[in-house]
C-alpha positions as CSV (number, residue, x, y, z in Angstrom):
1,M,-32.0,20.5,-1.2
2,K,-28.2,20.9,-0.7
3,I,-25.7,19.9,1.9
4,S,-24.6,23.1,3.6
5,A,-22.4,21.8,6.5
6,I,-20.7,18.7,7.8
7,E,-19.4,18.1,11.3
8,L,-17.1,15.2,12.4
9,Y,-17.1,13.8,15.9
10,E,-14.9,11.1,17.5
11,Y,-15.5,8.9,20.5
12,D,-14.5,5.5,21.9
13,L,-16.8,2.5,22.2
14,T,-15.9,0.1,25.0
15,Y,-16.9,-3.5,24.8
16,A,-19.6,-4.3,27.3
17,H,-18.4,-7.8,28.1
18,G,-14.7,-7.2,29.0
19,T,-12.3,-8.2,26.2
20,Y,-13.4,-8.8,22.6
21,A,-11.0,-11.5,21.4
22,M,-10.7,-13.0,17.9
23,S,-8.3,-15.4,16.2
24,K,-4.5,-14.9,16.1
25,G,-4.3,-12.7,19.2
26,R,-6.6,-9.9,18.0
27,S,-8.4,-8.4,20.9
28,A,-9.6,-5.1,22.3
29,R,-11.5,-3.6,25.2
30,Q,-12.5,-0.5,23.2
31,Q,-12.6,0.6,19.6
32,P,-12.5,4.1,18.1
33,S,-15.6,5.4,16.3
34,N,-16.6,8.4,14.3
35,L,-19.9,10.2,13.9
36,V,-20.8,12.5,11.0
37,R,-23.5,15.2,11.2
38,V,-24.6,16.3,7.7
39,V,-26.8,19.4,7.6
40,T,-28.8,20.7,4.6
41,D,-29.7,24.2,3.6
42,D,-33.2,23.8,4.9
43,G,-32.1,22.6,8.3
44,I,-32.5,18.9,8.1
45,E,-29.6,16.9,9.8
46,G,-28.5,13.4,9.2
47,W,-26.2,11.2,11.2
48,G,-23.8,8.4,10.2
49,E,-21.2,6.3,11.9
50,A,-17.9,4.8,10.9
51,A,-16.3,2.5,13.4
52,T,-13.2,0.3,13.0
53,L,-12.5,-3.1,14.4
54,S,-8.7,-2.6,14.9
55,G,-6.4,-2.4,11.9
56,N,-5.8,-6.1,11.4
57,Y,-9.4,-7.3,10.8
58,L,-9.8,-5.5,7.4
59,P,-7.4,-3.3,5.4
60,V,-8.6,-0.2,7.2
61,F,-7.6,1.5,10.4
62,A,-8.9,4.3,12.7
63,A,-6.5,7.0,11.6
64,G,-7.0,6.1,8.0
65,T,-10.8,6.3,8.3
66,R,-10.5,9.7,10.1
67,A,-8.3,11.0,7.3
68,A,-10.7,9.8,4.7
69,L,-13.6,11.5,6.4
70,R,-11.8,14.8,6.2
71,E,-10.9,14.2,2.6
72,L,-14.4,13.4,1.5
73,A,-16.4,15.9,3.5
74,P,-15.6,19.1,1.4
75,L,-16.5,17.1,-1.7
76,L,-20.1,16.7,-0.5
77,I,-20.8,20.3,0.3
78,G,-23.4,21.7,-2.1
79,Q,-24.5,18.2,-3.2
80,D,-28.1,16.9,-3.0
81,P,-28.0,14.3,-0.2
82,R,-30.9,12.3,-1.7
83,R,-28.8,11.3,-4.8
84,T,-27.0,8.6,-2.9
85,S,-25.8,6.7,-6.0
86,H,-24.3,9.9,-7.4
87,L,-22.6,10.6,-4.1
88,Q,-21.1,7.1,-4.1
89,R,-19.7,7.8,-7.6
90,L,-18.4,11.2,-6.5
91,M,-16.7,9.8,-3.4
92,S,-15.1,7.0,-5.4
93,S,-13.8,9.5,-8.0
94,V,-11.6,10.9,-5.2
95,L,-10.8,7.9,-3.0
96,M,-10.6,4.3,-4.1
97,G,-11.8,1.9,-1.3
98,Q,-12.2,3.6,2.1
99,A,-15.6,2.1,2.3
100,N,-15.8,2.6,6.0
101,A,-15.6,6.4,5.7
102,K,-18.0,6.4,2.8
103,N,-20.5,4.4,4.9
104,A,-20.8,7.2,7.4
105,F,-21.8,9.8,4.8
106,D,-24.0,7.4,2.9
107,V,-26.0,6.6,6.1
108,A,-26.3,10.2,7.0
109,C,-27.7,11.1,3.6
110,W,-30.3,8.3,3.8
111,D,-31.2,9.7,7.3
112,I,-31.8,13.1,5.6
113,F,-33.7,11.5,2.8
114,G,-36.1,9.7,5.2
115,K,-36.6,12.8,7.3
116,S,-37.3,14.9,4.2
117,V,-40.2,12.7,3.2
118,G,-41.3,11.7,6.7
119,L,-40.5,8.0,6.2
120,P,-38.1,5.5,7.9
121,I,-35.2,4.4,5.8
122,A,-36.6,0.8,5.7
123,E,-39.6,2.1,3.7
124,L,-37.4,3.7,1.2
125,I,-35.4,0.6,0.5
126,G,-38.2,-1.8,-0.1
127,G,-40.5,-1.6,2.9
128,V,-40.5,-3.5,6.2
129,L,-40.7,-7.2,5.7
130,S,-39.7,-8.3,9.2
131,A,-41.2,-6.5,12.2
132,E,-39.0,-8.6,14.5
133,L,-35.4,-9.4,13.7
134,P,-33.4,-12.4,15.1
135,I,-30.4,-11.1,17.0
136,F,-27.1,-12.9,17.4
137,E,-24.0,-12.1,19.5
138,A,-20.4,-13.3,19.4
139,V,-18.7,-15.4,22.0
140,P,-15.2,-14.1,22.2
141,L,-12.2,-16.4,22.3
142,S,-11.7,-17.5,25.9
143,S,-11.8,-20.6,28.1
144,V,-14.7,-23.0,27.8
145,E,-15.8,-22.0,31.3
146,D,-15.9,-18.3,30.5
147,S,-17.6,-19.0,27.2
148,I,-20.4,-21.0,28.8
149,A,-20.8,-18.3,31.5
150,Y,-21.1,-15.7,28.8
151,V,-23.8,-17.7,26.9
152,Q,-25.7,-18.3,30.2
153,K,-25.7,-14.6,31.0
154,R,-26.8,-13.4,27.5
155,S,-29.3,-16.2,26.9
156,A,-31.0,-15.1,30.1
157,E,-31.6,-11.8,28.2
158,G,-33.2,-13.8,25.4
159,I,-30.3,-14.1,22.9
160,L,-30.5,-17.6,21.3
161,R,-28.1,-17.3,18.4
162,Y,-24.3,-17.2,18.9
163,Q,-21.2,-16.9,16.8
164,I,-18.4,-18.8,18.6
165,K,-15.0,-17.2,17.8
166,I,-12.3,-19.7,16.7
167,G,-9.2,-19.5,14.6
168,D,-6.2,-20.3,16.8
169,D,-5.4,-24.0,17.5
170,P,-7.9,-26.0,15.4
171,A,-8.1,-29.0,17.8
172,R,-8.7,-26.8,20.9
173,D,-11.1,-24.6,19.0
174,A,-13.2,-27.6,17.9
175,A,-13.3,-29.0,21.4
176,R,-14.3,-25.7,22.9
177,A,-17.0,-25.1,20.3
178,R,-18.4,-28.6,20.8
179,A,-18.4,-28.1,24.6
180,I,-20.3,-24.9,24.4
181,A,-22.9,-26.3,22.0
182,E,-23.4,-29.4,24.1
183,A,-24.0,-27.2,27.1
184,F,-26.9,-25.5,25.4
185,P,-28.7,-27.9,23.0
186,E,-31.6,-25.6,22.4
187,I,-29.4,-22.7,21.2
188,F,-28.2,-22.1,17.6
189,F,-24.4,-21.8,17.3
190,F,-22.0,-21.3,14.5
191,V,-18.3,-20.8,14.4
192,D,-16.2,-17.9,12.9
193,A,-12.5,-18.0,12.4
194,N,-12.3,-14.4,11.0
195,A,-10.0,-15.7,8.3
196,G,-7.5,-16.8,10.9
197,Y,-6.8,-20.4,9.7
198,T,-4.4,-21.7,7.1
199,L,-6.0,-24.2,4.7
200,L,-4.5,-27.1,6.7
201,E,-5.7,-25.7,10.0
202,A,-9.2,-25.1,8.6
203,Q,-9.3,-28.7,7.4
204,V,-8.4,-30.0,10.8
205,A,-11.1,-27.9,12.5
206,M,-13.8,-28.7,10.0
207,R,-13.1,-32.4,10.2
208,A,-13.3,-32.2,14.0
209,L,-16.6,-30.4,13.9
210,D,-18.0,-32.4,11.0
211,D,-20.8,-34.2,12.9
212,T,-22.0,-31.0,14.6
213,G,-23.5,-29.5,11.5
214,M,-22.4,-26.0,12.6
215,F,-22.1,-23.3,10.0
216,F,-18.4,-22.4,9.5
217,E,-17.8,-18.7,8.8
218,Q,-14.7,-17.4,6.9
219,P,-12.2,-20.0,7.8
220,C,-9.4,-18.7,5.6
221,R,-8.3,-15.3,4.3
222,E,-8.4,-16.2,0.6
223,L,-11.6,-17.1,-1.1
224,A,-9.8,-19.7,-3.2
225,D,-8.7,-21.5,0.0
226,C,-12.3,-21.5,1.3
227,A,-13.3,-23.1,-2.1
228,L,-10.7,-25.8,-1.6
229,L,-11.9,-26.4,1.9
230,R,-15.5,-26.7,0.8
231,R,-14.6,-29.6,-1.5
232,T,-13.3,-31.7,1.4
233,G,-15.7,-30.7,4.2
234,R,-19.4,-31.0,4.7
235,L,-20.2,-28.1,7.0
236,P,-22.2,-25.2,5.5
237,M,-19.9,-22.2,5.0
238,I,-20.6,-18.5,5.4
239,M,-18.4,-16.0,3.6
240,D,-17.6,-12.6,5.2
241,E,-14.3,-10.7,4.8
242,T,-13.8,-11.8,1.2
243,V,-17.1,-10.5,-0.1
244,L,-16.7,-6.9,-1.2
245,N,-18.7,-6.7,-4.4
246,H,-21.1,-8.6,-6.7
247,A,-18.2,-10.5,-8.4
248,D,-17.1,-11.8,-4.9
249,L,-20.7,-12.8,-4.2
250,Y,-21.0,-14.9,-7.3
251,R,-17.6,-16.5,-6.6
252,A,-18.8,-17.2,-3.0
253,K,-21.8,-19.1,-4.3
254,Y,-20.5,-20.8,-7.4
255,E,-16.8,-21.5,-6.4
256,V,-17.2,-21.9,-2.6
257,S,-20.8,-23.2,-2.7
258,A,-21.3,-20.9,0.3
259,A,-24.6,-21.3,2.0
260,A,-24.7,-17.7,3.2
261,V,-22.8,-14.4,3.3
262,N,-22.2,-11.8,6.0
263,I,-23.1,-8.4,4.6
264,K,-21.6,-5.4,6.5
265,L,-22.3,-1.8,5.8
266,G,-18.9,-0.5,6.8
267,R,-17.1,-3.1,4.6
268,L,-19.2,-2.2,1.5
269,G,-19.6,1.6,1.9
270,G,-23.1,2.3,3.3
271,I,-26.7,1.5,2.8
272,T,-26.6,2.1,-0.9
273,P,-24.1,-0.7,-1.9
274,T,-25.4,-2.9,0.9
275,V,-28.9,-3.0,-0.4
276,A,-27.6,-3.7,-3.9
277,L,-25.6,-6.7,-2.7
278,R,-28.4,-7.9,-0.4
279,N,-30.8,-7.9,-3.4
280,A,-28.4,-9.8,-5.5
281,A,-27.9,-12.4,-2.7
282,Q,-31.7,-12.7,-2.5
283,D,-32.0,-13.2,-6.2
284,L,-29.3,-15.9,-6.0
285,G,-31.3,-17.7,-3.3
286,M,-28.5,-17.1,-0.7
287,H,-29.0,-16.6,3.0
288,F,-27.3,-13.7,4.7
289,A,-26.6,-11.8,7.9
290,I,-26.9,-8.0,7.9
291,E,-24.5,-6.2,10.3
292,D,-21.4,-4.0,10.5
293,V,-17.8,-4.2,11.6
294,W,-18.4,-2.3,14.9
295,G,-20.5,0.7,16.1
296,G,-23.0,2.1,18.5
297,D,-26.6,3.4,18.3
298,V,-26.2,5.0,14.9
299,T,-24.7,1.9,13.4
300,S,-27.4,-0.3,15.0
301,A,-30.2,1.8,13.6
302,A,-28.7,1.8,10.1
303,V,-28.2,-2.0,10.2
304,S,-31.8,-2.5,11.5
305,H,-33.4,-0.7,8.5
306,V,-31.5,-2.9,6.0
307,A,-32.3,-6.0,7.9
308,A,-36.0,-5.2,8.4
309,S,-36.4,-4.6,4.6
310,S,-34.7,-7.9,3.8
311,S,-36.5,-11.0,2.7
312,P,-37.2,-12.9,6.0
313,E,-36.7,-16.2,4.1
314,H,-33.1,-15.3,3.4
315,L,-32.2,-13.3,6.6
316,L,-30.2,-15.5,9.0
317,H,-29.9,-12.9,11.7
318,T,-28.6,-9.4,12.4
319,S,-26.6,-7.7,15.2
320,F,-27.4,-4.7,17.4
321,F,-23.8,-3.5,18.2
322,N,-25.2,-1.1,20.9
323,D,-25.9,-4.3,22.9
324,W,-22.2,-5.0,22.7
325,T,-21.0,-1.5,23.7
326,N,-21.4,0.7,26.7
327,E,-21.6,4.2,25.2
328,H,-25.0,5.3,23.8
329,V,-25.3,8.6,21.9
330,A,-29.0,8.2,21.0
331,G,-30.5,6.9,24.2
332,Y,-29.7,3.2,23.6
333,Q,-32.0,3.1,20.6
334,P,-32.8,0.9,18.8
335,R,-32.8,-1.7,21.5
336,S,-33.2,-5.4,21.3
337,R,-35.6,-7.2,23.7
338,N,-35.8,-11.0,24.3
339,G,-33.4,-11.7,21.5
340,R,-35.4,-9.8,18.9
341,G,-34.9,-6.3,17.4
342,A,-36.8,-3.9,15.2
343,A,-36.1,-1.0,12.9
344,P,-37.2,2.4,14.5
345,A,-40.5,3.6,13.1
346,G,-39.6,7.3,13.0
347,P,-38.4,9.2,9.8
348,G,-34.9,8.5,8.6
349,L,-32.9,6.4,11.0
350,G,-35.6,7.0,13.6
351,I,-33.3,8.0,16.4
352,T,-32.2,11.2,18.0
353,V,-28.5,11.8,18.6
354,D,-27.7,13.8,21.8
355,R,-25.0,16.2,20.7
356,A,-24.4,17.2,24.3
357,L,-22.8,13.8,24.9
358,L,-20.3,14.4,22.1
359,G,-18.5,17.6,22.9
360,A,-17.3,19.9,20.1
361,P,-16.8,18.5,16.6
362,V,-13.2,17.7,15.8
363,A,-13.6,19.2,12.3
364,S,-16.3,21.3,10.5
365,F,-16.9,22.0,6.8
366,P,-17.1,24.3,5.0
């Protein structure tokens, strides 16, 4: 089996709940996304997605991802899509980093692999361990009143786990997070600064929230600052943006004493490196969330397979980004219900992308 053709598509994903706002003024009502269609010489097609969350969340941006996709696509023509580790090495021999673009091709190749043997991806990466996945959603930075209204609306749909965005003024952030949590005592909340705090600001916020017991996600940009913060604060910490490889994972546990890590396909480069890091986290006895930086139906399907094949004792929760966005290229599948999700049972990703919704590809190879 060889890759015979690759098509690239572009579309915008609009946020379903108005404005998605994070720390330090980072906000958006829509984000660009990219779909790749990889076709083999025996007619099997695989799909992958690479979406970006602005250019100031991670050192990656939409135009850079799109350029990287065009750089990598010709390299994959003629390759066996089932040799995912080989393809990772091949892509890295040409482009250092650019994990977001590599993610799209890696997922598409796993989709092909699953279809070629008639099995869902989850079965190929360890088997389904969780038939039901706990789903979380983010509460964007806004007023206390708007935040409470958001939680009321989404909890009526069964969502009972929320990430409260913080990272601006630490005293106001702490007061807002406390007010939200007190309004819904039966719901699990944790806070996420998206690396927006200085060490001093993070210390103020953590001290103000100390008695709540809330998990505190990625308070500072530097892992060393997070380690210093952990020595003076008692809240459990989750590392996110700073964990890119196994070395970072070990530092997160043994230097930061992090309770958990957020593992994202687009930050690592696809299912192949994500499963490797997830397995290492499980071996280290760490908890983790499985998700991505942004995306729609294709991203949600890929995330669901990794989450479903994870140890349920270590999986905190996962996200279905197609609940966060309006556009659905695969019939709004997979879909969460009552705050729970599941990996599709069909071969590969287990979803069908409707090409009629995409228009013509923006680039084709060869």
